[in-house]
C-alpha positions in Angstrom: 0.0 0.0 0.0 2.7 2.5 1.0 5.1 1.7 -1.9 2.9 0.7 -4.8 -0.4 2.4 -3.9 -2.3 -0.8 -3.9 -6.0 -0.1 -3.5 -6.7 -3.8 -2.7 -4.0 -3.6 0.0 -5.7 -0.5 1.5 -9.1 -2.3 1.6 -7.5 -5.5 3.1 -5.8 -3.5 5.9 -9.0 -1.6 6.6 -11.1 -4.7 6.9 -8.4 -6.3 9.1 -8.3 -3.3 11.4 -12.0 -2.4 11.7 -13.9 -5.4 10.3 -15.2 -3.5 7.2 -14.2 -0.6 5.0 -17.2 1.4 6.2 -16.2 1.0 9.8 -12.6 1.9 9.0 -13.8 5.1 7.3 -15.6 6.0 10.5 -12.3 5.6 12.4 -10.6 7.7 9.7 -13.1 10.5 10.3 -12.8 10.3 14.1 -9.0 10.5 13.9 -9.2 13.3 11.3 -11.3 15.4 13.8 -8.8 14.6 16.6 -5.8 16.1 14.7 -7.7 19.1 13.4 -8.6 18.1 9.9 -11.6 20.3 9.6 -12.0 20.2 5.8 -12.1 16.4 5.3 -14.6 13.6 5.2 -13.8 10.0 4.2 -16.0 7.2 3.0 -13.4 4.7 1.8 -9.9 3.6 2.5 -8.3 3.9 -1.0 -9.2 7.5 -1.9 -11.0 6.9 -5.2 -13.8 9.3 -6.1 -17.0 8.9 -4.1 -19.8 11.2 -2.9 -18.9 12.9 0.4 -15.2 11.9 0.1 -12.9 14.9 0.1 -10.0 16.6 1.8 -7.7 19.7 1.5 -4.0 20.3 1.1 -3.8 21.8 4.6 -5.6 18.8 6.1 -3.2 16.4 4.3 -0.3 18.3 5.7 -1.7 17.8 9.2 -2.1 14.1 8.5 1.5 13.8 7.3 2.7 15.7 10.4 0.8 13.3 12.7 2.1 10.2 10.8 5.7 11.3 11.1 5.3 12.4 14.8 3.2 9.6 16.2 3.9 6.6 14.1 7.6 6.7 13.0 7.8 2.9 12.5 4.9 3.0 10.1 6.1 6.1 8.4 9.4 4.4 7.6 7.6 2.2 5.0 7.1 5.3 2.9 10.8 5.8 2.0 11.2 2.2 0.6 12.1 2.8 -3.1 11.1 -0.6 -4.3 10.4 -4.2 -3.3 10.4 -7.5 -5.1 7.9 -10.4 -4.8 8.8 -13.4 -6.9 9.9 -12.1 -10.2 8.1 -8.7 -10.0 9.8 -5.6 -8.7 7.4 -2.8 -7.6 8.9 0.8 -7.5 7.7 3.5 -5.2 5.6 6.1 -7.2 7.2 9.0 -5.2 9.9 10.1 -7.7 11.4 12.5 -5.1 12.9 9.5 -3.3 15.5 9.3 -6.1 16.1 13.0 -6.4 16.8 14.2 -2.8 18.4 12.1 -0.1 16.5 14.1 2.5 13.1 13.0 1.2 11.6 10.1 3.1 7.9 10.2 2.1 5.1 10.6 2.2 2.4 9.4 -0.3 1.2 9.7 -3.9 -2.3 9.6 -5.2 -4.1 9.8 -8.6 -7.5 9.5 -10.2 -9.3 11.4 -12.9 -11.1 13.7 -10.5 -8.2 14.7 -8.3 -5.4 14.6 -10.8 -1.8 13.7 -9.8 -1.2 14.4 -6.1 1.8 14.1 -3.8 2.2 14.7 -0.1 6.0 14.8 0.4 8.4 15.4 3.3 12.1 16.0 3.6 14.5 16.6 6.5 17.7 18.6 6.5 19.3 18.8 9.9 16.7 19.7 12.5 14.4 21.1 9.8 11.6 19.0 8.4 9.1 20.3 5.8 5.9 18.9 4.3 4.6 19.9 0.9 1.3 19.0 -0.6 0.6 19.2 -4.4 -2.9 18.4 -5.7 -4.5 18.4 -9.2 -1.2 18.1 -11.1 -1.1 16.9 -14.7 1.5 14.1 -14.5 3.7 12.1 -12.2 6.7 14.2 -13.3 4.9 17.5 -12.8 3.7 16.7 -9.3 7.3 15.7 -8.4 8.8 18.9 -9.9 6.3 21.1 -8.1 6.8 19.3 -4.8 10.6 19.6 -5.1 10.2 23.3 -5.9 8.1 23.8 -2.8 10.4 22.0 -0.5 13.5 23.8 -1.8 11.7 27.1 -1.4 10.8 26.3 2.2 14.3 25.3 3.1 15.7 28.4 1.5 13.4 31.0 3.1 12.6 29.4 6.5 14.7 28.1 9.4 14.0 25.8 12.3 15.2 26.5 15.8 15.3 24.2 18.8 13.9 26.4 21.5 13.7 23.9 24.4 15.3 20.6 25.0 13.4 17.7 26.5 13.8 17.3 30.2 15.6 20.6 30.7 14.2 23.2 33.2 12.7 26.2 31.6 10.7 27.5 34.6 9.7 26.7 38.2 6.5 27.2 40.0 5.5 27.4 43.7 3.8 24.4 45.1 1.6 24.4 48.2 1.2 21.6 50.7 4.3 19.7 49.5 7.5 18.4 50.9 9.2 20.6 48.3 8.1 24.2 47.8 8.7 24.3 44.1 8.4 22.1 41.0 10.6 22.4 37.9 8.8 22.7 34.6 10.0 21.6 31.1 8.9 19.9 28.0 8.7 16.1 27.4 9.9 16.4 23.8 12.1 19.0 22.1 10.2 22.1 21.0 11.2 23.1 17.5 9.8 26.2 15.8 10.0 27.1 12.1 10.1 30.8 11.2 11.0 32.9 8.2 14.8 33.4 8.0 16.0 36.3 10.2 13.0 36.4 12.4 14.2 34.2 15.3 14.8 37.1 17.6 11.2 38.2 17.2 9.7 35.1 18.7 7.7 35.7 21.9 7.5 32.7 24.3 4.8 32.7 27.1 3.8 30.2 29.7 0.3 29.4 30.8 0.5 27.8 34.2 -2.1 27.6 37.0 -1.6 30.2 39.7 -2.1 27.7 42.5 -0.4 24.3 42.5 -0.9 21.8 45.3 1.0 18.6 46.0 1.1 15.8 45.2 2.5 16.3 41.8 3.8 13.3 39.8 6.9 13.5 37.6 5.8 14.0 34.0 2.4 15.4 35.0 1.1 18.1 32.7 1.1 21.4 34.5 0.5 24.0 31.8 1.5 25.1 28.3 4.3 27.0 26.7 3.3 29.0 23.7 5.5 30.7 21.1 4.1 33.6 19.0 5.4 35.6 16.0 3.7 38.9 15.2 0.9 38.0 17.5 0.2 34.7 15.9 0.7 31.3 17.6 3.4 29.3 15.8 4.1 26.5 18.3 3.0 25.2 21.6 3.8 22.3 23.9 2.6 20.9 27.3 4.7 22.0 30.3 5.4 18.9 32.5 6.8 18.4 36.0 10.4 17.4 35.8 10.4 16.3 39.4 8.0 14.7 41.8 6.6 16.7 44.7 5.2 14.5 47.4 2.5 15.7 49.8 3.8 17.4 52.9 3.2 16.4 56.5 0.1 17.4 58.5 1.6 20.7 59.8 3.0 21.7 56.4 -0.5 21.2 54.9 -2.1 23.1 57.7 0.3 26.0 57.5 0.0 26.3 53.7 -3.8 26.1 54.0 -3.7 29.1 56.3 -1.5 31.1 53.9 -3.5 30.1 50.9 -6.6 31.4 52.6 -4.8 34.6 53.7 -3.5 35.4 50.2 -6.9 34.7 48.7 -8.5 37.4 50.8 
């Protein structure tokens, strides 16, 4: 399915996963809503034309992002250039796999209604980009246009690693705990892509509850770190506790309860 775009393989996988293609389409729509694909609706697993079966370039980019982020082992199938069964060798229809060593996916598509389509992705250093081309006139044209988009993106945008996973970026007061503070950080590296030369204009902010009470588990989500550029949100990630804060003893809890009441007045 990933390499040769086998429609029969897509149906077989859908039936295996959900019992029927119709049930799998329902799962597709539920997952699409979960990752923010607001302009899509699916009725089959293979993508051929059907009433009420549609998507958008932006939604496909969100889907590709989720595939790369959440299912790296499955995503790895998409960079296979060819495979052989018996005497038949099947090449991948994504021509960019032969043009740029940084390209590792994602998926081609074609039928008379949609034209030639390609959702592609490439990584150079820390920077990964996704391009979506729809309605093209040929396999070569969709590859040419996709490569042009990716090259344009790498030329005019840059990616910065703002925060490393597990490193403290803030600390917050904790009431009723053995420790008076909890260290906050991100569970995964926070990378942000911006137009070249605009890194210094990024504005990070943290949304954290004003009152935190023990116990707090290590890894517990505490708030959110948000990064904006020109007033627009460009990235965000959960803030998590980097250390455990156990509940304090009886007198610590009593004392903190008094001061919490006093400060609330």
